[in-house]
Each structure stands twice: as C-alpha cells, then as structure tokens.
C-alpha positions in Angstrom: -36.1 1.6 -14.2 -32.5 2.9 -14.5 -29.7 1.1 -16.3 -28.1 0.6 -12.8 -31.0 -1.5 -11.4 -29.9 -5.0 -12.7 -26.4 -4.4 -11.3 -27.3 -2.8 -7.9 -30.2 -5.1 -7.2 -27.9 -8.0 -7.5 -25.1 -6.4 -5.4 -26.8 -4.5 -2.6 -28.8 -6.7 -0.1 -27.7 -5.2 3.3 -27.6 -1.5 3.9 -29.7 1.1 2.0 -28.5 2.7 -1.2 -30.6 5.4 -2.8 -29.8 6.4 -6.4 -31.1 9.7 -7.8 -31.0 10.0 -11.6 -30.5 13.2 -13.5 -34.3 13.8 -13.7 -34.7 13.6 -10.0 -36.2 10.0 -9.9 -35.1 7.8 -7.0 -34.5 4.1 -6.7 -33.8 2.2 -3.5 -31.7 -0.9 -3.1 -31.2 -3.1 -0.1 -32.6 -3.0 3.3 -31.3 -1.2 6.5 -29.1 -3.6 8.5 -26.9 -3.2 11.6 -23.3 -2.3 10.7 -24.2 -1.3 7.1 -24.3 2.3 6.1 -27.2 4.1 4.4 -26.0 6.0 1.3 -27.6 8.3 -1.3 -26.0 9.0 -4.6 -27.1 11.7 -7.2 -26.0 11.3 -10.9 -25.8 14.6 -12.8 -25.7 12.8 -16.2 -26.7 9.5 -17.7 -23.3 9.2 -19.1 -21.9 8.8 -15.6 -24.4 6.0 -15.0 -23.2 4.3 -18.1 -19.6 4.7 -16.9 -20.4 2.8 -13.7 -22.0 -0.1 -15.6 -19.1 -0.5 -18.0 -16.4 -0.5 -15.3 -17.8 -0.1 -11.7 -14.4 1.0 -10.2 -12.9 3.1 -12.9 -16.3 4.4 -14.1 -17.5 5.4 -10.6 -14.1 6.9 -9.8 -14.1 9.1 -12.9 -17.7 10.1 -12.5 -17.0 11.1 -8.9 -13.8 13.0 -9.8 -15.6 14.9 -12.6 -18.5 15.8 -10.2 -21.0 13.8 -12.2 -21.6 11.5 -9.3 -22.4 13.3 -5.9 -22.8 11.8 -2.4 -26.0 13.5 -0.9 -26.1 11.1 2.2 -22.8 9.6 3.4 -19.5 9.9 1.8 -17.3 8.0 -0.7 -15.9 5.9 2.1 -19.5 4.8 3.0 -20.4 4.2 -0.7 -17.4 2.0 -1.5 -17.6 0.3 1.9 -21.3 -0.6 1.3 -20.6 -2.2 -2.0 -17.6 -4.1 -0.7 -19.4 -5.2 2.5 -22.1 -6.8 0.3 -19.4 -8.6 -1.8 -16.9 -9.9 0.7 -13.8 -11.6 -0.8 -13.8 -14.4 1.9 -17.3 -15.6 0.8 -16.3 -15.7 -2.9 -18.4 -12.7 -3.9 -17.5 -10.4 -6.7 -18.5 -6.9 -7.5 -18.9 -7.7 -11.2 -18.2 -11.0 -12.8 -15.8 -10.8 -15.7 -15.7 -13.1 -18.7 -12.7 -15.3 -19.2 -11.6 -12.9 -22.0 -12.1 -9.9 -19.7 -10.0 -11.5 -16.9 -7.3 -12.4 -19.6 -7.2 -8.8 -20.9 -6.8 -7.4 -17.4 -4.1 -9.8 -16.6 -2.2 -8.9 -19.8 -2.6 -5.2 -19.2 -1.2 -5.6 -15.6 1.7 -7.8 -16.8 2.8 -5.4 -19.6 2.3 -2.4 -17.4 4.4 -3.8 -14.6 7.5 -4.8 -16.5 9.2 -1.8 -14.9 12.5 -1.4 -16.6 14.7 1.2 -14.9 13.5 4.4 -16.7 9.8 3.2 -16.4 10.3 2.4 -12.7 11.6 5.9 -12.0 8.8 7.6 -13.9 6.2 5.5 -12.1 7.6 6.4 -8.7 7.7 10.1 -9.6 4.0 9.9 -10.7 3.0 9.1 -7.1 5.8 10.3 -4.9 7.0 13.5 -6.5 3.8 15.4 -6.4 5.0 17.3 -3.4 6.0 16.6 0.2 3.5 19.1 1.5 0.6 16.9 0.5 2.0 13.9 2.4 2.7 16.0 5.5 -1.0 16.8 5.7 -2.3 13.3 6.2 0.6 11.1 7.3 2.1 10.8 10.8 4.9 13.1 12.0 7.5 10.7 10.8 5.9 10.4 7.4 5.5 6.7 7.3 3.5 6.0 4.1 2.8 2.3 4.8 0.7 0.1 7.0 1.0 0.9 10.7 1.0 -1.7 13.4 -1.7 -1.6 16.0 -1.2 -3.8 19.1 -4.1 -1.7 20.5 -6.9 -0.3 18.4 -6.9 2.9 20.5 -3.4 4.0 19.6 -2.8 7.3 17.7 -1.4 7.1 14.2 1.9 8.2 15.4 2.0 5.6 18.1 1.0 2.8 15.6 3.6 3.9 13.1 6.3 3.9 15.8 5.1 0.4 16.8 5.4 -0.7 13.2 9.1 0.4 13.1 9.9 -1.3 16.4 8.1 -4.5 15.2 10.2 -4.5 12.0 13.4 -3.7 13.7 13.0 -6.6 16.1 12.7 -9.0 13.2 16.0 -7.7 11.7 18.0 -9.1 14.6 20.2 -6.0 14.6 23.7 -5.9 16.1 26.1 -3.0 16.5 28.4 -2.4 13.5 26.0 -4.1 10.9 25.5 -2.5 7.5 21.8 -2.2 6.7 20.1 -1.4 3.3 16.6 0.1 3.2 15.2 -0.5 -0.3 12.5 2.1 -1.0 13.4 4.3 2.0 10.6 6.9 1.5 11.4 10.0 3.5 14.0 8.2 5.7 11.9 7.5 8.8 12.8 3.8 9.0 16.5 4.2 8.3 16.9 7.0 10.8 15.0 5.0 13.5 17.2 1.9 12.9 20.3 4.0 13.4 18.9 5.4 16.6 17.9 2.0 17.9 21.3 0.3 17.3 24.7 1.4 16.2 24.3 0.3 12.7 25.1 2.0 9.4 22.1 2.4 7.0 22.0 3.1 3.3 18.5 4.1 2.1 17.7 4.1 -1.6 14.8 5.6 -3.5 13.9 6.8 -7.0 12.1 9.9 -5.8 13.9 13.3 -5.9 11.5 14.7 -3.4 11.9 11.9 -0.9 15.7 11.9 -1.4 16.1 15.6 -0.5 13.9 15.5 2.6 15.4 12.2 3.8 18.9 13.8 3.8 17.7 16.9 5.6 16.0 14.7 8.2 19.2 12.6 8.8 21.1 15.7 9.4 18.5 17.1 11.8 18.4 13.8 13.7 22.2 13.9 14.2 22.7 10.5 12.4 24.0 11.7 9.0 27.4 10.1 9.8 25.7 6.6 9.9 22.7 7.1 7.6 23.1 7.9 3.9 20.5 8.1 1.1 21.0 7.6 -2.6 18.9 8.0 -5.7 19.6 4.6 -7.3 17.7 1.5 -8.6 18.1 -1.7 -6.5 19.3 -3.5 -9.6 22.2 -1.0 -10.2 23.1 -1.2 -6.5 23.3 -4.9 -6.6 25.8 -4.7 -9.5 27.9 -2.2 -7.6 27.9 -3.6 -4.1 27.6 -7.4 -4.0 27.8 -9.0 -0.5 27.9 -5.6 1.3 24.9 -5.7 3.7 24.3 -7.6 6.8 20.5 -6.7 6.8 18.0 -5.5 4.2 14.6 -4.0 5.0 12.0 -3.0 2.4 8.7 -1.5 3.4 6.0 -0.7 0.9 8.3 -1.0 -2.1 7.7 -4.5 -3.4 4.3 -3.4 -4.7 6.1 -1.3 -7.3 8.5 -4.1 -8.5 6.1 -5.8 -10.8 5.6 -9.6 -11.2 7.9 -9.8 -14.2 10.8 -8.6 -12.2 10.3 -10.7 -8.9 13.1 -13.1 -9.9 15.4 -10.1 -10.6 14.4 -8.5 -7.3 15.1 -11.5 -5.1 18.4 -12.3 -6.9 19.6 -8.8 -6.4 18.7 -8.9 -2.7 20.5 -12.2 -2.2 23.5 -10.9 -4.0 23.5 -7.7 -1.9 23.5 -9.7 1.4 26.5 -11.3 3.2 26.4 -15.0 3.7 24.7 -14.5 7.1 22.4 -11.8 5.9 18.8 -11.4 6.9 16.0 -9.5 5.1 12.6 -8.3 6.2 10.1 -7.6 3.5 6.9 -5.7 4.4 4.3 -5.6 1.5 0.7 -5.4 0.7 -0.4 -8.8 -0.6 -3.5 -10.4 -2.0 -5.1 -13.3 -0.4 -5.6 -16.2 -2.6 -4.2 -16.6 -6.0 -2.4 -14.1 -8.2 -4.7 -11.5 -9.9 -4.6 -8.2 -11.8 -4.3 -4.5 -11.0 -7.6 -2.6 -11.5 -7.8 0.1 -14.2 -8.2 3.0 -11.7 -5.2 2.1 -9.8 -3.2 1.6 -13.0 -4.3 4.9 -14.5 -4.3 7.3 -11.6 -2.5 5.9 -8.5 0.2 3.4 -9.0 1.1 2.9 -12.7 3.2 -0.2 -13.0 2.1 -1.4 -9.6 0.9 -4.9 -8.7 -0.1 -6.5 -5.4 1.5 -9.8 -5.2 0.0 -13.1 -3.9 2.0 -14.9 -1.2 2.5 -17.8 -3.5 4.2 -15.9 -6.3 6.3 -14.0 -3.9 7.7 -17.1 -2.2 8.1 -18.9 -5.4 10.3 -16.2 -6.8 12.4 -16.0 -3.6 13.0 -19.8 -3.8 14.9 -19.4 -7.0 17.6 -17.4 -5.2 17.9 -19.9 -2.4 16.6 -17.4 0.1 15.2 -19.2 3.2 11.8 -18.1 4.4 12.3 -17.9 8.2 9.1 -16.1 9.3 5.8 -15.0 7.8 3.3 -12.7 9.5 -0.1 -11.7 8.0 -1.4 -8.4 9.0 -5.1 -8.7 8.2 -6.7 -5.5 9.3 -3.8 -3.2 10.3 -3.8 -1.3 7.0 -7.6 -0.7 7.2 -7.0 1.1 10.5 -4.2 3.1 9.0 -6.1 4.0 5.9 -9.1 5.3 8.0 -6.7 7.6 9.8 -5.3 8.9 6.6 -8.8 9.3 5.1 -9.9 11.4 8.1 -6.9 13.6 8.0 -7.3 14.1 4.3 -10.9 15.2 4.8 -9.8 17.5 7.6 -7.4 19.2 5.2 -9.7 19.4 2.2 -9.4 23.1 1.6 -5.6 23.0 1.7 -5.3 20.0 -0.6 -7.9 21.4 -3.1 -6.0 24.7 -3.2 -2.7 22.8 -3.6 -3.7 20.1 -6.0 -7.2 20.9 -7.3 -10.7 19.7 -6.6 -10.5 16.8 -9.0 -7.3 15.7 -7.3 -8.8 15.8 -4.0 -11.8 13.7 -5.1 -9.4 11.2 -6.7 -7.4 11.0 -3.6 -10.3 10.3 -1.3 -11.7 7.7 -3.8 -8.2 6.0 -3.7 -8.1 6.0 0.1 -11.7 4.8 0.5 -11.3 2.0 -2.1 -8.1 0.8 -0.4 -9.8 0.8 3.0 -12.7 -1.4 1.6 -10.2 -3.7 0.0 -8.6 -4.3 3.5 -11.8 -4.5 5.4 -13.9 -6.7 3.0 -11.8 -7.3 -0.1 -8.8 -9.6 -0.8 -6.0 -7.5 0.5 -3.8 -7.7 3.6 -0.1 -7.1 4.5 2.7 -9.6 4.7 5.9 -9.3 6.7 8.3 -12.0 5.3 11.6 -12.7 6.9 14.3 -14.2 4.8 17.8 -15.5 5.5 20.7 -16.7 3.4 21.8 -19.2 6.0 19.8 -21.5 8.3 22.3 -20.5 11.1 21.8 -16.7 10.7 19.0 -16.4 13.3 18.2 -17.8 16.8 16.4 -21.2 16.8 13.1 -19.7 18.2 11.2 -16.5 17.9 11.7 -15.2 21.4 14.4 -12.8 20.3 11.8 -10.8 18.4 9.6 -10.2 21.4 12.5 -9.3 23.7 13.9 -6.8 21.2 10.5 -5.4 20.3 9.7 -4.7 23.9 13.0 -2.7 24.3 12.5 -0.8 20.9 8.9 0.1 21.8 10.3 2.0 24.8 12.9 3.7 22.6 11.0 4.8 19.5 
C-alpha cells in the first residue's frame, strides 16, 4: 500500500484514478461515474509522492513541473478536475483538512505577503506580466484581455466573449461624451481603447508593467485614439495624491486581486478621492465565495506573489469606510471557467512555441496554473464579482434599464 492510499481513498469516490508507483505497482481509487474523468498518474520517485502528501497543491505542482509526476491517461486538467469534483466547495468538502495552526500560518503568510508597498507591488506585477508579451499573445484573444470573459451564449468564441465583457462593463459605467475615465490596471490597453471608441471620452490607463505600457501606447496609436487615450506607469496611490477629484468614471478589471487585503482601505480611499462628486466606479474582480481565506502556497510562490482573492464581505466592508455607495453587484459564477478552458486549450496548442520560449518546466507550471484555476471556478470556492460604486445616490438612473439599453448598442459596436 502506497503512502498516498489514505489520502486518495478518502478523496476519490467518483471517477477512476490509477496511481503507478516508481516500481510499477498500480493502485486504483474511485469508481467510473458519468461526467467524471478517468485518470492515470505515474510517479518517477517516492519523493514526489511524499511531496503530494505534505502539500497536495504545491507538492503536486512541483512534482509535475519537475517531471516526477506524469499523466499517462488524461492530462493535468483532468487530474485536478477529478480531485476538485470530488471535493466541491458548495458541499463543504475540502481536499485536505488543515489544523487550526496550519490555517493560522497560511493566513499569516498571505497577510504578510500581500502588504504590497509600492516597490513590492511593482516587483510582483513584473513577476507575472513582464515575462514577455509574446507568451500572452499565444493564448489570449486578439485584444489581449487577460481577465474573465462574459458568455451570454456558451457557443461564443473567446474573442466574442471578451468583446461582450467589454460591452457589459462599459454599459455599467453610464458613459457620457466628455467624461474623464481612469482605468486602474489597464493591461495592454484593450479596455481603455474600447471605451474611447464607444463614447467620446478621455481615458487614462495606469499599470506597473513596462511590457504592458509599451504595447498599450502602440495600440492606442494604431487605433487612432492616442489623442484621447493615454497610459502611464504609476501606482494608483501616487495618482490619487496627484489628481484628486479628476475622474468622472473609474474602471478596474482584474487588478484588485493584486491589491492585498492590508491595502483595501487605502485602495478605496484613493478611488473615492480620484472621483468627482458624481463619480461612478466599476470593479471587476475574482472573488471567493464565503468568508475570507488564504492564498495557497503554489500561487504565492509561482504565479501571483502578493496576490489575494477577496471575499465579497471584506471588499464591501473596506469600501464602506470611504462612503462609497454600492449601487450594483453581479456574481459571474462560471464565466471564468469557460474563459480558462479556452486559455488552456490555446496553451496546449502552442506547447512547442511556449516550451522553446520559456522552457519545459515553465510550460508545465503554466498548464498546472490554468488547470487549477479552472477547477477552482468549476468546483471550488471562486467566482467573479462586478461591483458598481457611486459617490452620490443621484449619480445613476433609478433603475437598471440603462445598462441593458447601452449594452445592446455597445455589443453591436465592439
């Protein structure tokens, strides 16, 4: 009996998992079931098996990245999906129970790691976003939207779903000609450029990534909107000190996950100060269902150092301190799962190019990251929130009809 048997026999009930040890012995867990994949894993070393026991996510990731854990039937998406499907968040199941002390230690590590002062924030952003635009071009849509798409229909292409996302968000901003818009965490500029095309507004996009900044500026020039769309390399905290009350609208998509819980009060205070008295803000962020938690060790170490996925409760509690009025909240439950499966498929299709560009170990790490994220949105405790804020109760129409009307028009235009 392998050291994995007590753990896997408890977790795997539905679907079939075969584990092959370094000596060639095989153990089987679970029973075939409709909708659940059958997966086979071979371990090259017993050290790799011990890694999984000590920390199922980080240990499995590093064993997979180092080539000590190989999928012989199915792929990493199927393996992580099988584990998560057997431990769904909504039913209170957990992959591995942690002691009170273990949970406390993970919470402290997350808290300390996400303090994110200015220099650390920039270093953390560069860790993930300055690894080269060429990588992102290979698996993102044509507009390079690196955030959850919006899927009114499941049969949409990735490009169509990302265009729908931009229209959906633009409609919630209640844009009017002449407004000044701030895009916090502007990525490669797609959202800012789209807003300027949809309405006669001026947009400032800010980022901490040199790679993103350079490409965003090029794209604004190519799109013919550089006279109304500018991009700067600046921290939102520094901009708030420099330009109080300047913006009629603020949009932030996929950036709040990098703020860190210790800085939530600062973030919302900065946003409130940046807005005019009639200002409106749309925050699009990954969020955790249920109560606040901790960032897992794999994500902290390899993917998003300093990152933290917020619970809705702590997000809203922080915003209340700056007297921002929550005017609308939408929960996107499965939209990111659909997006991530598209990214994963595109990553696999470009395996040779990514491996040549970044190395085999990086390619395995990246597929593990995308597969783990997909499972978190399909069976784990993750979703997406779109939260609309206003500084004045009079800033927006009384009912939500304006959103649907604007979105229909924008969908035709994007």
